[in-house]
C-alpha positions as a Markdown table, in Angstrom:
| # | Residue | x | y | z |
|---|---|---|---|---|
| 1 | Unk | -2.0 | 2.7 | 25.0 |
| 2 | Unk | -3.6 | 0.1 | 22.8 |
| 3 | Unk | -1.2 | -2.0 | 20.9 |
| 4 | Unk | -0.9 | -1.1 | 17.3 |
| 5 | Unk | 0.6 | -2.9 | 14.3 |
| 6 | Unk | 4.1 | -1.6 | 13.4 |
| 7 | Unk | 4.6 | -2.2 | 9.7 |
| 8 | Unk | 8.2 | -1.7 | 8.7 |
| 9 | Unk | 8.5 | 0.1 | 5.4 |
| 10 | Unk | 11.4 | 0.6 | 3.0 |
| 11 | Unk | 13.0 | 4.0 | 3.5 |
| 12 | Unk | 11.6 | 6.4 | 1.1 |
| 13 | Unk | 12.4 | 10.1 | 0.4 |
| 14 | Unk | 9.9 | 12.7 | 1.5 |
| 15 | Unk | 7.2 | 13.5 | -1.0 |
| 16 | Unk | 7.9 | 16.3 | -3.4 |
| 17 | Unk | 5.6 | 19.1 | -4.5 |
| 18 | Unk | 5.0 | 21.4 | -7.4 |
| 19 | Unk | 3.4 | 24.8 | -7.6 |
| 20 | Unk | -0.1 | 25.3 | -9.0 |
| 21 | Unk | -1.9 | 28.6 | -9.4 |
| 22 | Unk | -5.2 | 26.6 | -9.1 |
| 23 | Unk | -5.2 | 23.1 | -7.6 |
| 24 | Unk | -8.2 | 22.2 | -9.8 |
| 25 | Unk | -6.9 | 23.3 | -13.1 |
| 26 | Unk | -4.7 | 21.0 | -15.3 |
| 27 | Unk | -1.1 | 22.1 | -15.3 |
| 28 | Unk | 0.4 | 22.2 | -18.8 |
| 29 | Unk | 3.2 | 19.7 | -18.8 |
| 30 | Unk | 5.8 | 20.1 | -21.6 |
| 31 | Unk | 7.0 | 16.8 | -23.1 |
| 32 | Unk | 10.3 | 15.6 | -21.8 |
| 33 | Unk | 13.0 | 15.2 | -24.5 |
| 34 | Unk | 14.7 | 12.4 | -22.7 |
| 35 | Unk | 16.0 | 10.4 | -25.6 |
| 36 | Unk | 17.7 | 7.3 | -24.2 |
| 37 | Unk | 18.3 | 9.2 | -20.9 |
| 38 | Unk | 16.2 | 8.4 | -17.8 |
| 39 | Unk | 17.9 | 10.5 | -15.1 |
| 40 | Unk | 17.9 | 13.6 | -17.2 |
| 41 | Unk | 18.7 | 15.7 | -14.1 |
| 42 | Unk | 22.2 | 14.2 | -14.4 |
| 43 | Unk | 22.8 | 16.1 | -17.6 |
| 44 | Unk | 24.4 | 19.6 | -17.4 |
| 45 | Unk | 21.9 | 22.4 | -17.8 |
| 46 | Unk | 18.7 | 20.4 | -16.8 |
| 47 | Unk | 17.6 | 22.2 | -13.7 |
| 48 | Unk | 13.8 | 22.8 | -14.3 |
| 49 | Unk | 10.8 | 21.0 | -13.0 |
| 50 | Unk | 7.9 | 20.0 | -15.3 |
| 51 | Unk | 6.0 | 23.2 | -14.3 |
| 52 | Unk | 8.9 | 25.4 | -15.3 |
| 53 | Unk | 10.2 | 26.2 | -11.8 |
| 54 | Unk | 13.6 | 25.3 | -10.6 |
| 55 | Unk | 13.9 | 22.6 | -7.9 |
| 56 | Unk | 14.7 | 25.3 | -5.3 |
| 57 | Unk | 11.4 | 27.0 | -6.1 |
| 58 | Unk | 9.2 | 23.9 | -5.5 |
| 59 | Unk | 7.8 | 24.5 | -2.1 |
| 60 | Unk | 8.6 | 21.5 | 0.1 |
| 61 | Unk | 10.0 | 19.5 | -2.9 |
| 62 | Unk | 12.9 | 18.0 | -1.0 |
| 63 | Unk | 14.6 | 17.8 | 2.3 |
| 64 | Unk | 17.9 | 18.0 | 0.3 |
| 65 | Unk | 18.9 | 21.6 | -0.4 |
| 66 | Unk | 22.0 | 20.7 | -2.5 |
| 67 | Unk | 22.1 | 22.1 | -6.0 |
| 68 | Unk | 21.1 | 19.9 | -9.0 |
| 69 | Unk | 23.8 | 17.5 | -10.3 |
| 70 | Unk | 25.9 | 18.6 | -13.2 |
| 71 | Unk | 27.5 | 15.1 | -13.7 |
| 72 | Unk | 27.1 | 13.6 | -17.2 |
| 73 | Unk | 26.7 | 10.1 | -15.8 |
| 74 | Unk | 23.1 | 9.0 | -16.1 |
| 75 | Unk | 23.4 | 6.9 | -12.9 |
| 76 | Unk | 19.9 | 5.3 | -12.5 |
| 77 | Unk | 17.0 | 3.9 | -14.4 |
| 78 | Unk | 16.8 | 1.6 | -17.4 |
| 79 | Unk | 17.3 | -2.1 | -17.5 |
| 80 | Unk | 20.8 | -2.3 | -15.9 |
| 81 | Unk | 21.2 | 0.8 | -13.7 |
| 82 | Unk | 19.9 | 1.1 | -10.1 |
| 83 | Unk | 16.3 | 2.4 | -9.8 |
| 84 | Unk | 15.8 | 6.1 | -9.5 |
| 85 | Unk | 14.8 | 7.9 | -6.3 |
| 86 | Unk | 12.0 | 10.4 | -5.9 |
| 87 | Unk | 12.1 | 13.4 | -8.2 |
| 88 | Unk | 14.4 | 11.8 | -10.9 |
| 89 | Unk | 13.2 | 11.6 | -14.5 |
| 90 | Unk | 11.7 | 8.3 | -15.6 |
| 91 | Unk | 9.9 | 6.7 | -18.5 |
| 92 | Unk | 8.3 | 3.7 | -16.9 |
| 93 | Unk | 7.6 | 2.4 | -13.3 |
| 94 | Unk | 10.6 | 0.1 | -13.5 |
| 95 | Unk | 12.9 | 3.1 | -13.7 |
| 96 | Unk | 11.9 | 4.1 | -10.2 |
| 97 | Unk | 12.2 | 2.8 | -6.7 |
| 98 | Unk | 8.4 | 3.1 | -6.3 |
| 99 | Unk | 6.6 | 4.4 | -9.4 |
| 100 | Unk | 6.9 | 6.8 | -12.4 |
| 101 | Unk | 4.5 | 9.7 | -12.1 |
| 102 | Unk | 2.4 | 11.3 | -14.9 |
| 103 | Unk | 5.0 | 14.1 | -15.3 |
| 104 | Unk | 7.7 | 11.5 | -15.8 |
| 105 | Unk | 9.4 | 11.9 | -12.5 |
| 106 | Unk | 9.7 | 9.3 | -9.8 |
| 107 | Unk | 7.2 | 9.5 | -6.9 |
| 108 | Unk | 7.5 | 8.3 | -3.4 |
| 109 | Unk | 4.2 | 6.4 | -3.2 |
| 110 | Unk | 2.2 | 4.7 | -6.0 |
| 111 | Unk | -1.1 | 6.5 | -5.4 |
| 112 | Unk | 0.4 | 9.9 | -6.3 |
| 113 | Unk | 1.7 | 8.9 | -9.7 |
| 114 | Unk | -1.5 | 10.6 | -11.0 |
| 115 | Unk | -2.1 | 14.3 | -11.4 |
| 116 | Unk | -5.7 | 15.0 | -10.1 |
| 117 | Unk | -5.7 | 13.9 | -6.5 |
| 118 | Unk | -2.0 | 13.2 | -6.7 |
| 119 | Unk | -0.3 | 16.6 | -6.7 |
| 120 | Unk | -3.4 | 18.9 | -6.3 |
| 121 | Unk | -3.4 | 19.3 | -2.5 |
| 122 | Unk | -3.0 | 22.6 | -0.9 |
| 123 | Unk | -1.7 | 25.0 | -3.5 |
| 124 | Unk | -0.5 | 22.2 | -5.7 |
| 125 | Unk | 1.5 | 20.0 | -3.4 |
| 126 | Unk | 2.1 | 16.3 | -3.4 |
| 127 | Unk | -1.0 | 14.7 | -1.8 |
| 128 | Unk | 1.2 | 11.9 | -0.5 |
| 129 | Unk | 3.4 | 14.2 | 1.5 |
| 130 | Unk | 4.0 | 12.6 | 4.9 |
| 131 | Unk | 5.4 | 14.3 | 8.0 |
| 132 | Unk | 7.4 | 12.7 | 10.9 |
| 133 | Unk | 5.7 | 12.3 | 14.3 |
| 134 | Unk | 8.7 | 12.5 | 16.5 |
| 135 | Unk | 8.3 | 10.8 | 19.8 |
| 136 | Unk | 5.5 | 8.4 | 18.7 |
| 137 | Unk | 6.4 | 4.7 | 19.2 |
| 138 | Unk | 8.0 | 3.1 | 16.1 |
| 139 | Unk | 10.1 | 0.0 | 15.3 |
| 140 | Unk | 13.8 | 0.2 | 16.0 |
| 141 | Unk | 15.5 | 2.5 | 13.5 |
| 142 | Unk | 12.3 | 3.8 | 12.2 |
| 143 | Unk | 10.3 | 7.1 | 12.7 |
| 144 | Unk | 6.5 | 7.2 | 12.5 |
| 145 | Unk | 5.1 | 9.4 | 9.8 |
| 146 | Unk | 1.5 | 10.6 | 9.3 |
| 147 | Unk | 0.3 | 11.7 | 5.9 |
| 148 | Unk | -0.3 | 15.5 | 5.7 |
| 149 | Unk | -3.5 | 15.2 | 3.7 |
| 150 | Unk | -6.6 | 13.1 | 3.6 |
| 151 | Unk | -6.8 | 10.4 | 0.9 |
| 152 | Unk | -8.2 | 11.7 | -2.4 |
| 153 | Unk | -10.6 | 10.1 | -4.8 |
| 154 | Unk | -7.9 | 10.2 | -7.5 |
| 155 | Unk | -5.5 | 8.2 | -5.3 |
| 156 | Unk | -8.2 | 5.5 | -4.8 |
| 157 | Unk | -8.7 | 5.4 | -8.6 |
| 158 | Unk | -5.0 | 4.8 | -9.0 |
| 159 | Unk | -5.2 | 2.0 | -6.4 |
| 160 | Unk | -7.9 | 0.2 | -8.3 |
| 161 | Unk | -6.0 | 0.6 | -11.6 |
| 162 | Unk | -2.9 | -0.9 | -10.1 |
| 163 | Unk | -4.7 | -3.8 | -8.5 |
| 164 | Unk | -6.4 | -4.5 | -11.8 |
| 165 | Unk | -3.1 | -4.7 | -13.6 |
| 166 | Unk | -1.6 | -6.9 | -10.9 |
| 167 | Unk | -4.5 | -9.2 | -10.6 |
| 168 | Unk | -5.1 | -10.4 | -14.1 |
| 169 | Unk | -7.4 | -7.5 | -15.4 |
| 170 | Unk | -9.8 | -7.4 | -12.4 |
| 171 | Unk | -9.9 | -5.0 | -9.4 |
| 172 | Unk | -9.5 | -8.0 | -7.1 |
| 173 | Unk | -8.7 | -6.2 | -3.9 |
| 174 | Unk | -9.6 | -9.2 | -1.9 |
| 175 | Unk | -7.1 | -11.3 | -3.7 |
| 176 | Unk | -4.4 | -8.7 | -3.5 |
| 177 | Unk | -4.8 | -8.3 | 0.3 |
| 178 | Unk | -4.7 | -12.1 | 0.7 |
| 179 | Unk | -1.3 | -12.0 | -1.0 |
| 180 | Unk | 0.0 | -9.0 | 0.9 |
| 181 | Unk | -1.8 | -9.5 | 4.3 |
| 182 | Unk | -0.5 | -7.3 | 7.1 |
| 183 | Unk | 0.0 | -8.8 | 10.6 |
| 184 | Unk | -2.9 | -7.0 | 12.1 |
| 185 | Unk | -5.4 | -8.0 | 9.4 |
| 186 | Unk | -8.7 | -9.8 | 10.5 |
| 187 | Unk | -9.6 | -12.3 | 7.8 |
| 188 | Unk | -13.3 | -11.6 | 8.4 |
| 189 | Unk | -12.8 | -8.1 | 7.0 |
| 190 | Unk | -11.8 | -9.5 | 3.6 |
| 191 | Unk | -15.3 | -10.7 | 2.8 |
| 192 | Unk | -16.3 | -7.1 | 2.2 |
| 193 | Unk | -13.6 | -6.4 | -0.4 |
| 194 | Unk | -14.4 | -6.6 | -4.1 |
| 195 | Unk | -13.0 | -9.1 | -6.5 |
| 196 | Unk | -14.4 | -7.6 | -9.7 |
| 197 | Unk | -16.2 | -4.6 | -11.0 |
| 198 | Unk | -19.6 | -6.3 | -10.3 |
| 199 | Unk | -21.0 | -9.7 | -9.4 |
| 200 | Unk | -19.7 | -9.9 | -5.9 |
| 201 | Unk | -23.1 | -10.6 | -4.4 |
| 202 | Unk | -23.7 | -10.8 | -0.7 |
| 203 | Unk | -26.9 | -11.2 | 1.4 |
| 204 | Unk | -27.3 | -8.6 | 4.2 |
| 205 | Unk | -29.7 | -9.1 | 7.1 |
| 206 | Unk | -32.5 | -6.7 | 6.6 |
| 207 | Unk | -32.2 | -5.1 | 10.0 |
| 208 | Unk | -28.6 | -3.9 | 9.1 |
| 209 | Unk | -30.1 | -2.1 | 6.1 |
| 210 | Unk | -32.1 | 0.3 | 8.3 |
| 211 | Unk | -32.6 | 1.4 | 11.9 |
| 212 | Unk | -33.9 | -1.6 | 13.8 |
| 213 | Unk | -35.4 | 0.6 | 16.5 |
| 214 | Unk | -38.0 | 1.7 | 13.9 |
| 215 | Unk | -38.7 | -1.6 | 12.3 |
| 216 | Unk | -42.3 | -1.6 | 10.9 |
| 217 | Unk | -42.9 | 2.1 | 11.5 |
| 218 | Unk | -44.6 | 4.1 | 8.7 |
| 219 | Unk | -43.4 | 7.6 | 9.6 |
| 220 | Unk | -40.2 | 7.3 | 11.7 |
| 221 | Unk | -39.0 | 10.9 | 11.2 |
| 222 | Unk | -36.5 | 12.7 | 9.0 |
| 223 | Unk | -33.3 | 10.8 | 8.1 |
| 224 | Unk | -34.4 | 7.5 | 9.4 |
| 225 | Unk | -34.4 | 4.5 | 7.1 |
| 226 | Unk | -36.8 | 1.7 | 8.0 |
| 227 | Unk | -35.5 | -1.8 | 7.5 |
| 228 | Unk | -36.8 | -3.5 | 4.4 |
| 229 | Unk | -39.3 | -6.4 | 4.7 |
| 230 | Unk | -36.7 | -9.0 | 3.5 |
| 231 | Unk | -33.0 | -9.4 | 3.6 |
| 232 | Unk | -31.1 | -7.5 | 0.9 |
| 233 | Unk | -28.8 | -8.7 | -1.8 |
| 234 | Unk | -26.0 | -6.2 | -2.4 |
| 235 | Unk | -23.0 | -6.1 | -4.8 |
| 236 | Unk | -19.5 | -5.5 | -3.5 |
| 237 | Unk | -18.0 | -4.8 | -6.9 |
| 238 | Unk | -16.1 | -1.6 | -7.5 |
| 239 | Unk | -18.9 | -0.3 | -9.7 |
| 240 | Unk | -21.0 | -0.2 | -6.5 |
| 241 | Unk | -18.5 | 0.2 | -3.7 |
| 242 | Unk | -18.4 | 4.0 | -3.6 |
| 243 | Unk | -22.0 | 4.9 | -4.5 |
| 244 | Unk | -25.5 | 4.3 | -3.2 |
| 245 | Unk | -25.1 | 0.6 | -2.3 |
| 246 | Unk | -25.4 | 0.2 | 1.4 |
| 247 | Unk | -23.7 | -2.6 | 3.3 |
| 248 | Unk | -24.7 | -1.4 | 6.8 |
| 249 | Unk | -27.0 | 1.6 | 7.2 |
| 250 | Unk | -25.7 | 4.6 | 9.1 |
| 251 | Unk | -27.3 | 8.0 | 9.7 |
| 252 | Unk | -25.9 | 10.5 | 7.3 |
| 253 | Unk | -24.9 | 7.9 | 4.6 |
| 254 | Unk | -25.5 | 10.4 | 1.8 |
| 255 | Unk | -23.7 | 8.3 | -0.8 |
| 256 | Unk | -26.6 | 8.2 | -3.4 |
| 257 | Unk | -27.0 | 10.7 | -6.2 |
| 258 | Unk | -30.8 | 10.4 | -6.4 |
| 259 | Unk | -33.0 | 13.3 | -7.3 |
| 260 | Unk | -33.7 | 15.2 | -4.1 |
| 261 | Unk | -31.2 | 13.2 | -2.1 |
| 262 | Unk | -28.5 | 15.9 | -1.9 |
| 263 | Unk | -25.9 | 13.1 | -1.7 |
| 264 | Unk | -22.2 | 13.9 | -2.0 |
| 265 | Unk | -20.0 | 11.0 | -2.8 |
| 266 | Unk | -16.7 | 12.2 | -4.3 |
| 267 | Unk | -15.8 | 9.1 | -6.4 |
| 268 | Unk | -16.7 | 9.8 | -10.1 |
| 269 | Unk | -18.7 | 7.1 | -11.9 |
| 270 | Unk | -19.5 | 7.5 | -15.6 |
| 271 | Unk | -23.1 | 8.0 | -16.6 |
| 272 | Unk | -23.8 | 4.4 | -17.6 |
| 273 | Unk | -23.0 | 3.1 | -14.1 |
| 274 | Unk | -25.0 | 5.8 | -12.3 |
| 275 | Unk | -28.0 | 5.2 | -14.6 |
| 276 | Unk | -27.8 | 1.5 | -14.1 |
| 277 | Unk | -27.9 | 2.2 | -10.3 |
| 278 | Unk | -30.9 | 4.5 | -10.9 |
| 279 | Unk | -28.8 | 7.5 | -9.9 |
| 280 | Unk | -28.5 | 10.9 | -11.6 |
| 281 | Unk | -25.6 | 11.0 | -14.0 |
| 282 | Unk | -22.8 | 13.6 | -13.4 |
| 283 | Unk | -21.2 | 15.7 | -16.1 |
| 284 | Unk | -17.9 | 14.2 | -17.4 |
| 285 | Unk | -16.2 | 17.5 | -16.6 |
| 286 | Unk | -16.6 | 16.8 | -12.9 |
| 287 | Unk | -14.2 | 13.8 | -12.9 |
| 288 | Unk | -11.1 | 15.9 | -12.5 |
| 289 | Unk | -12.8 | 18.1 | -9.9 |
| 290 | Unk | -13.9 | 15.1 | -7.8 |
| 291 | Unk | -10.6 | 13.2 | -8.2 |
| 292 | Unk | -8.9 | 16.1 | -6.4 |
| 293 | Unk | -11.3 | 16.0 | -3.5 |
| 294 | Unk | -11.0 | 14.0 | -0.3 |
| 295 | Unk | -12.4 | 10.5 | -0.8 |
| 296 | Unk | -15.6 | 9.6 | 1.0 |
| 297 | Unk | -18.2 | 6.8 | 0.7 |
| 298 | Unk | -15.4 | 4.2 | 1.1 |
| 299 | Unk | -15.7 | 1.4 | 3.5 |
| 300 | Unk | -13.3 | 1.2 | 6.5 |
| 301 | Unk | -11.8 | -2.0 | 5.1 |
| 302 | Unk | -11.2 | -0.5 | 1.7 |
| 303 | Unk | -9.4 | 2.4 | 3.3 |
| 304 | Unk | -7.2 | -0.1 | 5.2 |
| 305 | Unk | -6.5 | -2.0 | 2.0 |
| 306 | Unk | -5.6 | 1.2 | 0.2 |
| 307 | Unk | -3.1 | 2.2 | 2.8 |
| 308 | Unk | -1.4 | -1.2 | 2.7 |
| 309 | Unk | -1.1 | -1.0 | -1.1 |
| 310 | Unk | 0.3 | 2.6 | -0.8 |
| 311 | Unk | 3.1 | 1.4 | 1.5 |
| 312 | Unk | 1.6 | 2.3 | 4.9 |
| 313 | Unk | -1.4 | 1.5 | 7.0 |
| 314 | Unk | -4.6 | 3.3 | 7.9 |
| 315 | Unk | -3.8 | 5.8 | 10.6 |
| 316 | Unk | -4.4 | 4.6 | 14.2 |
| 317 | Unk | -6.4 | 6.3 | 16.9 |
| 318 | Unk | -3.2 | 6.6 | 18.9 |
| 319 | Unk | -1.2 | 8.5 | 16.3 |
| 320 | Unk | -4.1 | 10.9 | 15.7 |
| 321 | Unk | -4.5 | 11.5 | 19.4 |
| 322 | Unk | -0.7 | 12.1 | 19.7 |
| 323 | Unk | -0.6 | 14.7 | 17.0 |
| 324 | Unk | -3.6 | 16.6 | 18.2 |
| 325 | Unk | -3.0 | 16.0 | 22.0 |
| 326 | Unk | -6.5 | 14.6 | 22.2 |
| 327 | Unk | -7.7 | 12.4 | 25.1 |
| 328 | Unk | -9.0 | 8.9 | 24.3 |
| 329 | Unk | -12.7 | 9.3 | 23.5 |
| 330 | Unk | -15.6 | 7.1 | 22.6 |
| 331 | Unk | -16.6 | 7.3 | 18.9 |
| 332 | Unk | -19.9 | 9.0 | 20.0 |
| 333 | Unk | -18.0 | 12.2 | 20.9 |
| 334 | Unk | -16.6 | 14.5 | 18.2 |
| 335 | Unk | -13.9 | 17.1 | 18.8 |
| 336 | Unk | -10.2 | 17.6 | 18.4 |
| 337 | Unk | -7.6 | 18.2 | 21.1 |
| 338 | Unk | -9.3 | 19.8 | 24.1 |
| 339 | Unk | -12.5 | 20.5 | 22.1 |
| 340 | Unk | -15.5 | 18.3 | 22.5 |
| 341 | Unk | -19.3 | 18.4 | 21.8 |
| 342 | Unk | -22.3 | 17.5 | 23.7 |
| 343 | Unk | -24.5 | 16.2 | 20.9 |
| 344 | Unk | -27.7 | 16.0 | 22.9 |
| 345 | Unk | -27.5 | 19.7 | 23.8 |
| 346 | Unk | -26.4 | 20.8 | 20.3 |
| 347 | Unk | -29.5 | 19.3 | 18.9 |
| 348 | Unk | -31.3 | 22.0 | 20.8 |
| 349 | Unk | -28.7 | 24.7 | 19.8 |
| 350 | Unk | -27.4 | 24.7 | 23.4 |
| 351 | Unk | -23.7 | 25.0 | 23.9 |
| 352 | Unk | -23.4 | 24.7 | 27.7 |
| 353 | Unk | -21.2 | 21.6 | 27.8 |
| 354 | Unk | -19.6 | 22.0 | 24.4 |
| 355 | Unk | -16.0 | 23.3 | 23.9 |
| 356 | Unk | -15.3 | 24.3 | 20.3 |
| 357 | Unk | -12.0 | 26.2 | 20.5 |
| 358 | Unk | -8.6 | 25.7 | 22.0 |
| 359 | Unk | -5.7 | 23.3 | 22.0 |
| 360 | Unk | -3.7 | 22.3 | 19.0 |
| 361 | Unk | -6.8 | 22.1 | 16.7 |
| 362 | Unk | -8.4 | 25.2 | 15.1 |
| 363 | Unk | -11.8 | 26.3 | 16.3 |
| 364 | Unk | -14.8 | 24.6 | 14.7 |
| 365 | Unk | -15.8 | 27.8 | 12.9 |
| 366 | Unk | -12.5 | 28.0 | 11.1 |
| 367 | Unk | -12.8 | 24.6 | 9.4 |
| 368 | Unk | -15.1 | 22.8 | 7.0 |
| 369 | Unk | -17.6 | 21.4 | 9.4 |
| 370 | Unk | -21.4 | 21.3 | 9.8 |
| 371 | Unk | -23.3 | 19.6 | 12.6 |
| 372 | Unk | -26.0 | 18.0 | 10.4 |
| 373 | Unk | -25.5 | 16.2 | 7.1 |
| 374 | Unk | -28.8 | 17.6 | 5.8 |
| 375 | Unk | -28.6 | 21.0 | 7.5 |
| 376 | Unk | -32.1 | 20.9 | 9.1 |
| 377 | Unk | -30.7 | 20.4 | 12.6 |
| 378 | Unk | -30.1 | 21.7 | 15.2 |
| 379 | Unk | -32.4 | 24.4 | 13.8 |
| 380 | Unk | -32.6 | 26.0 | 10.4 |
| 381 | Unk | -30.0 | 28.7 | 10.0 |
| 382 | Unk | -27.9 | 27.5 | 13.0 |
| 383 | Unk | -24.3 | 28.7 | 13.0 |
| 384 | Unk | -23.3 | 25.1 | 13.4 |
| 385 | Unk | -24.2 | 24.5 | 9.7 |
| 386 | Unk | -22.4 | 27.5 | 8.1 |
| 387 | Unk | -20.2 | 26.6 | 5.1 |
| 388 | Unk | -16.7 | 27.8 | 4.3 |
| 389 | Unk | -16.3 | 26.0 | 1.0 |
| 390 | Unk | -18.2 | 25.8 | -2.3 |
| 391 | Unk | -16.6 | 24.1 | -5.3 |
| 392 | Unk | -17.7 | 23.9 | -8.0 |
| 393 | Unk | -20.3 | 26.6 | -7.9 |
| 394 | Unk | -22.2 | 24.9 | -10.6 |
| 395 | Unk | -23.4 | 22.2 | -8.2 |
| 396 | Unk | -24.7 | 24.5 | -5.4 |
| 397 | Unk | -28.2 | 24.4 | -6.7 |
| 398 | Unk | -28.3 | 20.7 | -7.5 |
| 399 | Unk | -30.8 | 18.5 | -5.6 |
| 400 | Unk | -28.9 | 15.3 | -6.3 |
| 401 | Unk | -25.2 | 16.4 | -5.9 |
| 402 | Unk | -23.9 | 18.3 | -2.9 |
| 403 | Unk | -20.2 | 17.4 | -3.4 |
| 404 | Unk | -19.4 | 21.1 | -3.6 |
| 405 | Unk | -19.0 | 21.1 | 0.1 |
| 406 | Unk | -16.1 | 18.6 | 0.2 |
| 407 | Unk | -12.7 | 20.2 | -0.5 |
| 408 | Unk | -9.6 | 19.1 | -2.1 |
| 409 | Unk | -7.3 | 18.5 | 0.9 |
| 410 | Unk | -5.5 | 21.6 | 2.2 |
| 411 | Unk | -7.8 | 24.3 | 0.8 |
| 412 | Unk | -8.6 | 25.9 | 4.1 |
| 413 | Unk | -5.4 | 27.5 | 5.4 |
| 414 | Unk | -6.7 | 27.9 | 8.9 |
| 415 | Unk | -7.3 | 24.2 | 9.3 |
| 416 | Unk | -3.7 | 23.4 | 10.3 |
| 417 | Unk | -2.6 | 21.2 | 13.2 |
| 418 | Unk | 1.0 | 21.5 | 14.5 |
| 419 | Unk | 2.7 | 19.7 | 17.4 |
| 420 | Unk | 5.1 | 22.7 | 17.8 |
| 421 | Unk | 5.0 | 26.3 | 16.5 |
| 422 | Unk | 6.8 | 26.6 | 13.2 |
| 423 | Unk | 6.3 | 22.9 | 12.3 |
| 424 | Unk | 4.9 | 22.0 | 8.9 |
| 425 | Unk | 1.2 | 21.3 | 9.7 |
| 426 | Unk | -1.2 | 18.4 | 9.0 |
| 427 | Unk | -4.2 | 19.6 | 7.1 |
| 428 | Unk | -8.0 | 18.8 | 7.3 |
| 429 | Unk | -7.5 | 16.8 | 10.4 |
| 430 | Unk | -9.9 | 19.0 | 12.3 |
| 431 | Unk | -12.3 | 19.5 | 9.3 |
| 432 | Unk | -13.5 | 18.6 | 5.8 |
| 433 | Unk | -14.2 | 14.9 | 6.7 |
| 434 | Unk | -14.3 | 13.0 | 9.9 |
| 435 | Unk | -11.6 | 10.3 | 9.6 |
| 436 | Unk | -11.8 | 6.6 | 10.0 |
| 437 | Unk | -9.0 | 5.0 | 12.0 |
| 438 | Unk | -7.7 | 1.7 | 13.2 |
| 439 | Unk | -8.8 | 1.4 | 16.8 |
| 440 | Unk | -7.2 | -1.7 | 18.3 |
| 441 | Unk | -8.7 | -4.6 | 16.4 |
| 442 | Unk | -11.6 | -2.6 | 15.1 |
| 443 | Unk | -12.2 | 0.7 | 13.4 |
| 444 | Unk | -13.2 | 4.1 | 14.8 |
| 445 | Unk | -14.0 | 7.7 | 13.8 |
| 446 | Unk | -12.1 | 10.8 | 14.9 |
| 447 | Unk | -12.6 | 14.5 | 15.0 |
| 448 | Unk | -15.0 | 16.7 | 13.0 |
| 449 | Unk | -16.0 | 17.4 | 9.4 |
| 450 | Unk | -19.1 | 17.9 | 7.3 |
| 451 | Unk | -22.1 | 16.4 | 9.2 |
| 452 | Unk | -20.1 | 15.5 | 12.4 |
| 453 | Unk | -23.2 | 15.5 | 14.5 |
| 454 | Unk | -25.1 | 13.2 | 12.1 |
| 455 | Unk | -22.1 | 10.9 | 12.1 |
| 456 | Unk | -22.4 | 10.4 | 15.8 |
| 457 | Unk | -26.0 | 9.5 | 15.9 |
| 458 | Unk | -27.0 | 6.7 | 18.3 |
| 459 | Unk | -27.6 | 4.4 | 15.2 |
| 460 | Unk | -24.0 | 4.8 | 14.3 |
| 461 | Unk | -22.3 | 4.7 | 17.6 |
| 462 | Unk | -24.4 | 2.7 | 20.0 |
| 463 | Unk | -25.2 | -1.1 | 20.0 |
| 464 | Unk | -28.4 | -1.7 | 18.1 |
| 465 | Unk | -30.7 | -4.5 | 19.2 |
| 466 | Unk | -29.2 | -7.9 | 18.3 |
| 467 | Unk | -25.9 | -6.4 | 17.2 |
| 468 | Unk | -22.5 | -6.9 | 18.8 |
| 469 | Unk | -20.5 | -4.0 | 17.4 |
| 470 | Unk | -21.4 | -0.3 | 16.9 |
| 471 | Unk | -21.9 | 0.3 | 13.2 |
| 472 | Unk | -19.1 | 2.9 | 12.8 |
| 473 | Unk | -16.7 | 0.2 | 14.0 |
| 474 | Unk | -17.8 | -2.3 | 11.3 |
| 475 | Unk | -15.4 | -3.0 | 8.4 |
| 476 | Unk | -18.1 | -2.6 | 5.8 |
| 477 | Unk | -19.6 | 0.7 | 6.9 |
| 478 | Unk | -19.2 | 3.8 | 4.8 |
| 479 | Unk | -20.5 | 7.3 | 4.8 |
| 480 | Unk | -20.2 | 10.6 | 2.8 |
| 481 | Unk | -19.2 | 12.1 | 6.2 |
| 482 | Unk | -16.0 | 10.2 | 6.6 |
| 483 | Unk | -12.6 | 9.6 | 4.9 |
| 484 | Unk | -9.2 | 8.8 | 6.2 |
| 485 | Unk | -5.4 | 9.1 | 5.9 |
| 486 | Unk | -2.4 | 6.8 | 6.0 |
| 487 | Unk | 0.5 | 6.5 | 8.4 |
| 488 | Unk | 4.0 | 5.0 | 7.7 |
| 489 | Unk | 7.2 | 3.9 | 9.5 |
| 490 | Unk | 10.4 | 4.7 | 7.7 |
């Protein structure tokens, strides 16, 4: 097994959850009449959650089944008392061990202090819920945990807001990671992190901005980007990070919202930013919808930085293989557990050497997954490109925005992976987005999701002329086809 970084974390309570009738609709939160009290649960008669249910009704809200306290002592929060643990009432972040959430209850990880993308996973569960991976190597006294859900766009937005506050009013992720550098970090990665909203200019070799095998061709074929004639100047700022800006071209990038492009980035930018980038503006009503969806079009290194800020680290290939009982595979092969694909054959709609069912992972026809990002391959109408998810329906006919095919994590009940029957499952591991992982000292891509065949094109997974690392393993690469999740030791 490759060595992995074991990052010791402070012991945190398991993430809580609250019920939602619709994970995409705003829950009405009644204002808390806290007065001078912070831990209002300590008062007699306070037994309800912000959504009106009792703590016992909140699915998965706590590993502690004891009844609510009826003590009159406040006990935590405020300027002099100890900080409050997860689930306790709060007014400001300093009342809590970690952070005070939007509903004025302490949360276990800072990224889930928000609503949309914070507690909208599954049927309204905490998107930061993390599950123990018993038997996986961990530091002495710790247990490895793997997050139940893929990282949402709303959690990334919370990350940028927090870093902006901490770093003098700028989303200086590069500066933050330099102050909080994990032991496994490669300093060369940091060059691709933003320091501001815009103005982080970098020159990219022109051959990285297209497929060098087709340099100079006029008609290279569908989906192929020919390298430009000169080197490109790109902006690493956060107004560009999650959109059409390309730092290393990959097949199936699909992060631009240009007319006729059918791109599907899930990070919402306001109209002025998209118009400045010559992209088609999105309706403002889509912000909450997109914040609840799994985050894509984010570079590998930004995913790693996010997980560090959120109290963990980007999941490793080893822990993903352990949970799914998958063999070690090259990034050119998609699949989960015993399942695997022969991409060359599937391009011709041939399934002879492909296994798409069995093992711990659900069959590919039960998850959100298509072989081709554009749906023209293997052949029009192929069952490999059938959809199980459409939200919102208003975008289905759009020629610029195909984000309806990316789900809020946990929406497909059949996409559940368990180590043992009866265990609480990990969701979207076998579908929705393929997932970026730490793979030794580089990055990798695991499993299936939308466009899983396009993600494994030779441009993405094989060494290109003059290059020393496959593009999917690069820190700066991003795609609408991939996202990620965090792991933790506690």
